[in-house]
N, C-alpha and C positions, 0 to 999 in steps of 0.2 A: 456573065463576067463578074468576077469577085475582085474587089479592090481592098487592099490593106495598107495602112500607114506603118512605116518602120521608123520609129522615133530614135533619134540619137541618144546614146547613153552618156551620162556624166557622173564620174565619181566625185561626190562632194568630199568624201574622205577616202583615201586609199593608203592602207597600211600593210606592210609586209612584215611578218614576224620572223626574227632572224634565225630561228632553229628550223632547218630544212626537214621536210618529211622524208620517208623512205624512198619516195620516187624522185627526190632531188629538188622538189619545189618548195617555195616559201609558203607557209599558211598565210591566208589573207584575212583582213578585216576591213570591209568597205561599207560606206553608205552611198547607195546609188540612187540617182533620179533620172528622169528623161527630160529632153529639151523639145521645144516645139518644132525644131528642125527635123525634117523627116524625108526619107525616100518613099516612093510609092510603088507598090507591087500590084500588078494586074495579072489575073489568072483566068484563062479562058479554056473551057473544055474543047477538045478536038477529037476527031474520029481516028486519027493516027495513034497507034499504040506506043507512043513515046512522048517524052517531055522535051520541049524546045525552049531555049532561053534567049531572050533579047535584052540588050541593055544599051542605054543612050550614052554610056561612057565607054569608048573604045579601048580603054586601058584594062578593062576587066575581062577575065577569061569567061568563056561560055560553056566550059566543061565542068567536071567535078572539082577543079581547082577553085571554082566559085561556090561558096557555101550555099547559095540558093539552089543550084543544081544538085549539090550533094544532099541537101535537105529534101528536095523533091524526090530524089531516087529512094531515099530511106522511107518516105511516107507513101510513095505512089507505086510500089513494086508491082509491075505487071498489069496495072489497071489501065483503063482507057486514058488517052493522052491528054496533054495540056500544053498550052503555050503560056510562058511566064515572061512578062515584060517588067524590067526594073528601070524606074526613072530615078536617077541618082541626084541627090541634093546634099547628102552628107559627104564631106571630103573623105577620100579613101586613105587608108593607112595613116590615120590621123589621131587615133586614140579615142574616137567617139563611137566605136562599136558598130559602124555602118554595116559591115558584112554580117555580123551576128544578128543585128536587128533585121536585116533583110531575110536571113534564114528563118528567124522566128516568125516574121510576117508571112513568109511562104508556107510555113507549117500551118499557121492559123487559117490561111486562105484555102489551102488544099483540104484541110479537115472540113471546112464548110462545104466545099465542092463535093467531097465524098461522104459527108455526114459521118465523120469519125469523131468519137468522143475523145477529147484530149485529157486523159486522166493524168494525175501527177506522175504516176509510174511511167506512162508513155512519154510524157514531156522530159522526164529525167533520162530515159533511155535515149531519146533523140539527141538531147543536149550532150550526153556522154560521147556521142559519135561526131559531134560538130564543133565542140570547143567550149571553154569555160564561160565566156561571156554570154553564150546562148542560154545558159541556165537562168540568168537574170532577164535577158531580153524576152524570154517566153512568159515571164510574169509581169515585168514592168512596174512602174510606180516607184514610190519611195520605199526602199528595201535595205535591210542589213544583210550583207553577204559575208559568209565565213567559210572555214574549212579550206578546200582548194578552189573556192568560188562556186562550189556546187550546192551549198546550203544557203537558200535565199528565203529570207523571212520578211514579209511585208510589215511596215511600221504603221501603227494606228494613229498617225498624225497627218495633217494636211500641210504640205510644203507651200509656203507663200510664194507668189510669183517673184522670181529674181531675174532682173534684166542683165543679159550678158552680151559681150562681144567676143567672138572666137576667131582667132587668127592662126592660120596654118602656114608656116614658112615653106619655102621652096626646096629646102634641104631634102636629100634622100634619107629616109628614116631607116636606121638599122633594124634588124629583125627584133621581135620581142625577146627571142632567145638571147641575142647579144645583150640586150638591156639587162636581163636577169643575171647573166654571167658577169657583168661589169659592176653590179651593185656592190657596195661595201656593207657587209652585214653589221658593222659597228654603228652604222647610221640608221638602221631600220627599227621601226616599232617604237621609237622614243616618244612619239606624239599620239600614241593610241588613245590616251585619255581624252583627246579632242572629240572622239566618237560620242562619248556621253554628253559632253558640252554641246555638241551639235544637236543631238537628239532632244535635249531639254530646250534648246533654243527654238527648234521647230515646234515642239509641243506648245511653247508659249508665244509663238509667232514673233520671235525676237530677230528681226531681219539683220540688224547690225551684228549680233553675236553669231548668227548663221554664217554670214560672209566672213567674219573674222576667224571662224573655226575651220574653213576649208583647208585640206591638206593632201599632199601626194608624196609618198616616199620616193618616187622616181624623179621628183623635181630637181634635187641637187645634182644628180648625175647628168640629167639632160641639160640643165643650165650651164654646167661646167663643160659639157661636150660641144654644145651648139651655141655659138655667140648670137646667132639669130634669135634664139629663144629668150636669151637675156635681154636683147634689144626690144623684143616684143613686149616683155613684161614692163620695161621702162616706159615704152610708148603708151601702153594701156594706162599705167598709173599717171603719166603726164596728162592724159586726156580724161582723168576723173575716175578711173577704176579704184575702188576701195581695197580690193585684194585681187590676186590672180592665182590660178592653179593650172597645172598641167593636166590635160585630158588623158587619162589612162597612162600608157607608156609613151605618149607623145605622138607627134610633135606639136599638135595644136595646143595653144595656150588660151585660157578663158579668163577674161576680166569681168569682175562683178561690179555693178554700178548701183547707186542708191535709188535712182529713178530712171524711168524710160527715157526722159528727155536728155539726161546726161549721156546715157548709152547711145542714143541716136546721134548726138553731136560727135561723140568719139568715133562712131561708125563712119560718119561722113568724112571726118578728118583723116581717118586711117585707111579708108578704101583706096585712096589715091597712091598710097605708099606700098600697100601689100595686095597681091593679086587674089588672095583668098581671105576675105573678111566677112564674117556673118554676124548679123544682129538677130538675137532670138531671146527666148526666156524659158525658164524651167516650167514644167507641167506639175 
């Protein structure tokens, strides 16, 4: 039995540069980290010459519409079988990269089971078949992400532990494609200088400046489109959050707190109002 943890992804800085590339996408500039929040992937070798997927969340498909199964088939072509069990803790379609993290953890686990060396070339090939966030999730840690999200550069700094409360509203999230189509290019990329501010703050362990520098170019669109997100931001700040940021393209909103104690009090106060409230911290 192989067990892997699939840690949630959080963009501390998410910038989209307004000039689209030839494939119609916006170039990106991110600073990514991981949260202690994670799914668990269990992989067991079987005699059947196929891969079977189980998941404790009935909303998730068990075929190649699930990135775990797609990743398994890419890496496990024609070899002896395996049973993969996914224990979900990361909210789905929430902007926290749960599916991509699960796919990355599946790749790591199957590589251990089959004793496959995961070279950078192989990792990039697999990520190119699975989605942009997988490039980062296969590396993890504190990284700078550029290009079309396929260039992932580890940063030589240690991110101090930041306590956060993450709230996911019950609204149905539009597709990421819809999000990109409805962005106003005039509002993109203006805060990209906060990337360097954030990096220097991490380097010098300046928690106040780190929290003050978080940014997401999707934030304005999502806040204007979903009243629930605006309400969550207000509630988090009312209960002590120093700053808030949208996770990925949403709809989860993350509040940053000065101390664990303040975050715990906010969590207790807000979990009676929202069905999906998570207390966690950065890694």
